[in-house]
Residue frames as qw, qx, qy, qz and C-alpha x, y, z in Angstrom:
[[0.674, 0.325, -0.519, -0.413, -7.49, -8.54, 12.07],
 [0.936, -0.228, 0.200, -0.178, -7.87, -12.19, 12.69],
 [0.510, -0.506, 0.639, 0.275, -4.92, -14.56, 12.64],
 [0.681, 0.289, 0.624, 0.250, -5.98, -16.20, 9.40],
 [0.346, 0.934, 0.090, -0.016, -6.02, -12.77, 7.69],
 [0.184, -0.836, 0.492, 0.162, -2.37, -12.30, 8.65],
 [0.656, -0.145, 0.714, 0.198, -1.58, -15.83, 7.52],
 [0.625, 0.627, 0.442, 0.146, -3.11, -15.23, 4.09],
 [0.150, 0.979, -0.132, -0.046, -1.29, -11.90, 3.80],
 [0.409, -0.640, 0.621, 0.193, 2.02, -13.56, 4.68],
 [0.699, 0.141, 0.672, 0.200, 1.41, -16.33, 2.13],
 [0.499, 0.829, 0.241, 0.075, 0.62, -13.82, -0.61],
 [0.060, -0.928, 0.354, 0.100, 3.75, -11.84, 0.23],
 [0.564, -0.383, 0.704, 0.200, 5.86, -14.99, 0.21],
 [0.695, 0.427, 0.559, 0.148, 4.34, -16.10, -3.10],
 [0.366, 0.930, 0.030, 0.024, 5.11, -12.75, -4.72],
 [0.263, -0.790, 0.533, 0.152, 8.69, -12.84, -3.45],
 [0.655, -0.084, 0.722, 0.207, 9.16, -16.34, -4.86],
 [0.603, 0.675, 0.414, 0.098, 7.56, -15.31, -8.14],
 [0.113, 0.969, -0.187, -0.119, 9.80, -12.27, -8.35],
 [0.310, -0.640, 0.676, 0.194, 12.98, -14.30, -7.98],
 [0.608, 0.072, 0.775, 0.154, 11.85, -17.26, -10.11],
 [0.508, 0.643, 0.548, 0.171, 9.86, -15.72, -12.96],
 [0.161, 0.985, 0.063, -0.010, 10.91, -12.07, -13.05],
 [0.552, -0.616, 0.383, 0.411, 14.63, -12.73, -12.71],
 [0.647, 0.219, 0.549, 0.482, 14.91, -13.35, -16.46],
 [0.259, 0.931, 0.249, 0.068, 13.92, -9.81, -17.40],
 [0.552, 0.399, -0.117, 0.722, 16.62, -7.40, -18.45],
 [0.407, -0.641, -0.360, 0.542, 17.66, -5.01, -15.73],
 [0.329, 0.595, 0.274, 0.680, 16.95, -1.75, -17.53],
 [0.253, -0.815, -0.056, -0.518, 15.93, 0.33, -14.53],
 [0.097, 0.466, -0.664, 0.577, 17.57, 0.99, -11.17],
 [0.640, -0.254, 0.380, -0.618, 14.57, -0.37, -9.26],
 [0.898, 0.162, -0.350, -0.210, 14.95, -3.74, -10.95],
 [0.501, 0.346, -0.681, 0.406, 17.96, -4.39, -8.71],
 [0.296, -0.314, 0.532, -0.728, 16.03, -3.88, -5.44],
 [0.216, -0.173, -0.961, -0.021, 14.51, -7.10, -4.07],
 [0.087, -0.605, -0.757, 0.231, 10.78, -6.86, -3.28],
 [0.075, -0.074, 0.070, 0.992, 10.60, -3.39, -4.82],
 [0.327, -0.301, -0.538, -0.716, 7.09, -3.86, -6.19],
 [0.501, -0.520, -0.679, 0.131, 5.78, -5.12, -2.85],
 [0.337, -0.405, -0.296, 0.797, 7.23, -2.08, -1.08],
 [0.031, -0.041, -0.311, -0.949, 6.04, 0.28, -3.82],
 [0.394, -0.446, -0.671, -0.442, 2.50, -1.10, -3.55],
 [0.480, -0.539, -0.580, 0.378, 2.51, -0.79, 0.24],
 [0.227, -0.287, -0.092, 0.926, 3.77, 2.81, 0.15],
 [0.152, -0.190, -0.483, -0.841, 1.23, 3.67, -2.55],
 [0.451, -0.533, -0.686, -0.205, -1.69, 2.21, -0.58],
 [0.437, -0.507, -0.438, 0.600, -0.57, 3.89, 2.64],
 [0.129, -0.102, 0.130, 0.978, -0.25, 7.18, 0.76],
 [0.280, -0.376, -0.593, -0.655, -3.75, 6.87, -0.65],
 [0.487, -0.580, -0.642, 0.117, -5.15, 6.19, 2.82],
 [0.382, -0.454, -0.275, 0.756, -3.37, 9.09, 4.53],
 [0.032, 0.012, 0.288, 0.957, -4.08, 11.58, 1.75],
 [0.337, -0.463, -0.643, -0.509, -7.77, 10.63, 1.63],
 [0.466, -0.598, -0.561, 0.333, -8.06, 10.98, 5.42],
 [0.283, -0.296, -0.057, 0.910, -6.40, 14.41, 5.20],
 [0.125, -0.184, -0.464, -0.857, -8.71, 15.54, 2.39],
 [0.414, -0.542, -0.709, -0.183, -11.72, 14.20, 4.31],
 [0.398, -0.538, -0.435, 0.602, -10.79, 16.21, 7.39],
 [0.134, -0.218, 0.112, 0.960, -10.37, 19.40, 5.40],
 [0.242, -0.066, -0.490, -0.835, -13.31, 19.18, 2.99],
 [0.494, -0.337, -0.728, -0.336, -15.91, 16.91, 4.58],
 [0.453, -0.447, -0.654, 0.410, -15.82, 17.28, 8.36],
 [0.105, -0.740, -0.123, -0.653, -17.50, 20.23, 9.98],
 [0.018, 0.291, -0.616, 0.732, -17.16, 21.66, 13.46],
 [0.116, -0.328, -0.903, 0.252, -19.46, 20.33, 16.17],
 [0.116, 0.613, 0.439, -0.646, -21.38, 23.60, 16.40],
 [0.150, 0.040, 0.591, 0.791, -21.80, 23.95, 12.63],
 [0.141, -0.572, -0.703, -0.398, -25.60, 23.92, 12.74],
 [0.323, -0.717, -0.444, 0.428, -25.76, 26.11, 15.86],
 [0.270, -0.344, 0.148, 0.887, -23.94, 28.92, 14.08],
 [0.025, 0.359, 0.628, 0.690, -26.67, 29.21, 11.42]]
């Protein structure tokens, strides 16, 4: 990725951290994850990484064929 992509990603992450501590700090702490700073950022990252790895795994199993697939027919 280009440097400006990383810069925009860092600015978005910083903005969400600031928003979490400024705007979301007033919510009641009903759940255990409400006490973890940047939980939603980490949860989103883990979720996206999981989707990528699971889809690659499913693609290898269901979509890819061996190199000699057509020769065997």
